[in-house]
N, C-alpha and C positions, 0 to 999 in steps of 0.2 A: 473072170469074175471081172464086173467093173470097178470104176474109179469109186465109188458109191460105197459099195458092197468091201473093196479094202480099206478104205477111211474108217467105216464101221468097224469090222473086226480088229482092225490095229487098236482103237479106242476100246472096244472092248477087252482086247488082249491086255493093254495098260491098267484096265480100272481091274481085270481080274488079276494081275499080279500085286497093286497097292491092296486089293484084297487078302490076297494068300498072305503077303507080308505082315500086314495085321493079323492075321490068325483067324481071319472071318468064313475064310472058306478054305477046304484043304486040299483042292487041289483043281485044275484046269485046263484047257486044250480046245482045240479044234474038233468039232463032231464029227458024225458019219455023212449029216448031209453039209454042203458049201455053206447053207445058209444056218445053220447051227452053229453054237458053240456049248460045249460040255463044262459044268460048273460042278464041283465036288462039294456039296453044302449039307450038315450035319450026316456027315457019311453016306451020304446017297447020290449018285453021278446023274446029273439032270441035263439032259439035251435039250437049251434053248434057242429059240429063233433070236438072232442078233441082236434086236431091236430089244426085244423083250430082255437079252441077257443083259444089255447097255442101263438099262432101267432096274433092274434087279439089280446090280451092282452099285449105281449111285445111290441107291435107296439103303443097300446095307451099309455101305460107307459111310452116309451121312449119318445112317440112324446111329452108328457106333461111335461116333467123330461127337455128339453133341452130349454123350453121356459120361 
């Protein structure tokens, strides 16, 4: 895994941890594919490419922090 992927994966992990602690998702972890991340949202596990997972989590956290 290259440095860019490592940095992205770490950022996604931190965002997922924050979303989990805010009770916005019910679980998270590495996906089956090295370029994916698993997020359990609304009771369903979703395997999302890292870049999309980052955007999804940022949006989820943002939307729930302004209300």
